[in-house]
N, C-alpha and C positions, 0 to 999 in steps of 0.2 A: 472575532479575529484572534488567532493565537499569536502571542508575542514570543520573541526568542527566549529560550531558557537562559538563565543567568550564566550557566557554564559554557554556552555555545557562543562562538564568535563568527561573524559573517564569513570570514575567509576560510572557515572550516567546512563550508557546504560543498557538496560534491559537484565539480564541474570537470568533465573529462577533457582530455586534450583534443579529441575529435570535435566535441561541442565548441571548444574555444576556437579551433581552427575554422569551423564552419562560420562562427560569428565573425571572425576576422575577415574571412573572404567576403561575406555578405556586406560587412560594414564598409568596404571600400566603395561600393556602388549601390547598395540597397538591393532590393529584389525586383524581378520583372513584375509589371502590373498584372500579368496573367496569374501570378501566385497569390494575389490579394483575394480576399473573400468578395463575393459579388456586391455586397452591401457594406463594404468597409467604410466606417465613418471618417469624416475629415479630422475629427478630434474626439477624444474621450477622456473624461476625468475619472481617475481611479477611485472606487468607492470601497468603504469598509465591507469586508465579506467577499470582495473580488478575489479571484485566483488567477495565476498565470495562464491556466487553461482557458478561463473565461475570456480574458483579454486576447489571447491568441485566436480564439474563435471569431472575435470581432474583426480582426485584421487579416487573418490568413485562412486559406482553405483547409489546412490541416492543423488543428490546435496543438498537436505535439511538436510541431516544428518551431519550438520556442527559440532555438539558436538564431533563426532568421529574424525573429522579432527582437531579440536581444542585440544581434549584430546591427540592426537598423539604427540603434542609438548607442552603440558601444562606447563612444567618447563620453556620453553623459551618464550612462548606466553601466558602471564597471562590474556589477554583479547583478544578475537577473533577480536575485532574492531581495534586492534593495529597491523595490518599487513600492511606493507608499500611498495610502489613501490621501486624496486631495491633489495628487500630481496630475497634470494634464498632458496627455500624449497627443501630438499633432502629426498627421500624416502628410508628408511632403512628396509630391510627384514631380520628377524632373527627367526629361528625355527618356520616357518609357520605363523609368525605374521608380521605386518608392522607398522612402525611409521614414522612420519615426523619429521625432524629436520631442524633447521634454520642454514644456512651456515654463517650467521652473526647475532649478537644480535638484539633483538627487539628495536624499537624506532629509526631506521635509523642509528645505530652505525655500524661502519665498523671494521673488525678484521685485525690487522696488527701484524707482527712478531717483537718481541722485541729482545734484545741481547741474551737472553737465548733460542731463537727459539720458545717460546710459543706464542700463539695468545693472544692478549689483545684487548679490545674494544677501538675504537676511535670514538668520536661523529661526525656525519655528519649532518650539518645543512641543512634542507630541506625547500623550500618555502612552503607557506600555502596551495597551491593547490596540494601538495603531502602528504596530511594527510592520516590517516588510511583509508583503502579501505572500501567501503560500502558493505552491504550484498547482495543487488540486484541492478539492474540499476535504480537509483532513478529518472532519467529523465522520466521514463515511468509512474510513479505514482504522481510525484510532481504536475502536472497540476490539479490533482483531489483531492488533500489533503484538500483544502478549497472550491473546486467547487462542488464536489459530496456531497450533504448534505441531511441527513434524520432527520426529526423532529419526536419526539415520539408522539406528538399530533399535530393537525392542527393549531399550534400557529401562523403560517405565515399568516393565514386568518385575524388575528388581528393586524398585523404589519403595519407600515406606508406604504402608497401606493401613487403612482404617479397619480395625478388627472388632470394635464393639461401640455401642452407643449407650447413652443413659437408659435405664430401665423404662420401658414403655415407648421409646422412640425408635421408629423404623427409619424415618427420613429426617435429616438434620436441617435446621434453619439457622438463620443468623443469630449468633450469641450462644448456640448450643455447644456443650462440651462433647468430645468424642475421644476415643482411645486408639492409638496407632502403634504399630511395630515396624521396625526397620532401622536402617542406618541413616540417622538424621544428620544433615550437614550443620556447619557452624552458622546457622541462621535461624531466625524465628518466623520468618514469613514464607508461606508456601502457597502454591497454586494446587488446586484439587482437580484431578482428571479421572475420567472413566478409563478402563483398560483400552489400550491402543487398538486401532484397526489398520491393517496394511493398506497402503496406497499402491495399487497394481496398475502397471502400464497397460493401456487398452489394447495395444498391438502385441507386445512381446510377452505379456502376462508376468513380467518380472516385478518383484517387490522393490519399489523405489524408496520407501520410507514408511514410517508408522505415524498415523495421525491420532492425536489424543483429544477426544472431546473435552472441552473446558467446562468445569462445573462451578468453580468459585474459588475463594481464598480462605486460608486458615492461618492461625499463628500457634507456635509451640508454647505451651504454658508450663509444662513440666516434663523433664526428660524421663525416659523409662529407667527401670532399675532391675537388678537381679540379686536380691538379698538371699542369704542362706537361712533356711528354716531350721528350727531346733532339731529336726530329724536328719539334718545334713543335706537335704535336697535343696536345689536352687529354685526360688520362686521367680516367676516371670511377671513383671509388672510393666504394662505398656506405657508409652508416653501419653501425655494429655495434651490435646489441642482444642482450640476454640474456633468455631466457624465465624469468619468475618463477613464474607459476602457469599451470596448464592445466586448463580446464574441458571443452574439446572439442579435437579434433585441430587442430594449427596447421601451416601449410605455406606454400609459395610462393604469392603472390597475395593473402594475407590482409592486412587493413588495420590501421593503427595510429591511435588517437585519444587525445589527452591525457586522463589520468585526472582527473575533476572532484573538487572537495572533497567529502568524505563528507557525506551528508545525515543530520542528527540530528533531523529533524522528528518530533514526536509526532502521532499521527493521532487525530482526534476524530470518531467516527461521528456523522453527522447527515444528515437527509433534505434533498434539494434544496429551495431556497426557492421555486422555480417548477417547473411541470411540465416533465419532460424525458423523452425516449424515444429509442431507437435500436436498433442491432443489434450483435451480436458479429461482429467482422471475422475473427478467427482465434484458434486455441488456441496459446499460447506453447509453443514446442518442437516445432512441426510435427505435433502430435497431431490426429487426426480428431475425437475426443471428449474431453471433460474432465469431471472430477468435483470433489468437495470439495477445497479447498486447492490447486487449480491456478489458473493465470493466464490471463486472456483479454484480447484487445485490443478496445476499443470504438470505434465510429465517432463519438464525440462528445468534444470537448476544451474548452480554455479559452474559445474563442470561442463555444461553445454554452452556457456557464455551468457547465461541469463543474468540480468542486473536489476536492482531496484530502480524503478522509474521507466523501465521499458514499456513502450506502447506497442500493442500487437493487434493485428486484424483478426477478427473472428469470422469463420466461414461456416455456412450451412451446407451440408452434404446434398448434392443433387439427387433427385428422386430417379428411380428406375421406372420407365414407362414403355409401353408397346407402341411402335409406329403403326397405327391403324390405317395410314395412307399407303402402306406398302403391302403387296401381296404376300411377302414373306413374313410379315408381322414381326420384324426384328425387335429385340429388346434394346432400348436406348438408356444410356446413363446421362442424365442432364448435368450440365456443368455445376460445380460448386459455386455458391453465391456468397459474396462478402456481405455480412449483415450486422456487424458490431465491432466494438473497440474494447480491448482489455488494457488495464493498467496494472503492472506488476509492482507489488509493494512489499513482499516478503520472499526472500530467496534462501533455499537450503541447498544441500549438495546436489540432489537430483530431482528436487521438487520445488515448485514455486506457488505462491498464492497471488491471485490477481482479482482486481475489482472490475466488474462489468460496467464500463463507463456509459455505453450506449448499445442498444440491440434492437432488432426488428422482430425477431422470432424467438420463441423459448430456446434456451441453451440447455444441452444435455451432455452427459458424460460421453466421451468419444468424439465430440465435435472438434474440428481442426482449427488451429491458429497458425499465423505466420507473421513475418515482419509486415508493417503497414505499407 
């Protein structure tokens, strides 16, 4: 379980006004029993490693509808991120409606009986690894938060580049020195990328951004120099870098970009506030097909209303078949079928990255998505 970073405070987590309004509305009376999952348990004790998505799946038909789950116990759980391992959630059904209630107060407090027989809270101290549960399994997307990168323009073409390696080295490994030229920023830590490739809209063929394959990390050891030789000509001495980590092969021509601050965002699953649809541009990692827990690039971004945490439906295009029962043998287009769920975790101006949460059939570039 990931604990909260020291610089993050619970009140800083993203909760939109729409989500809060939904929670408030549901909190007044709960949800209809028809919205509950068929086998919703009467109670559930939160375990270490659980996510909001997991718990939502237990109680509701649609796991991304967490505002309903949060609203069902709004008085007790002021923030959906503050649900802790060890807390018991109890399902209460009254007059065709359902609500969740906590068997013990929020924040890890335990209820004990006093002399008058009434329950009163008692604070339970928890280690840092028992912080509030996350919305989805963060281990699935963490490797991609700083690795899957899209540039709005082909700016990486002007970034510092590796121009030489130690004698006898074609490919660089961890700890190797290398030499680079370019305009280095005032930082020592860099990510290493291969030259970018354009992300092209499947329908319009417009370039929406430039994806940079991530190779590893490096640190600046010594800045370059331009000393003047005795003959009056300027010598070009490249900067020296050391390779820190290697994800893929690194060599001459690869580019360097300053390492950004680490992102500690918690992701809250929610449906888009307005209708949205689009197509998958590509499978991350150059695959032709993708399955569950793989990453895809989408042809919609911030300017289209896409947000981190959006849950989207994945559709499989219907096949074209011939009606052999008809004398005319007409060609038919079968309906598109919904067969998966996407979770958006990184959003750029015109492109987004999404994790395939679930899927029935292989996912391909050009497949369609929409609001759930």
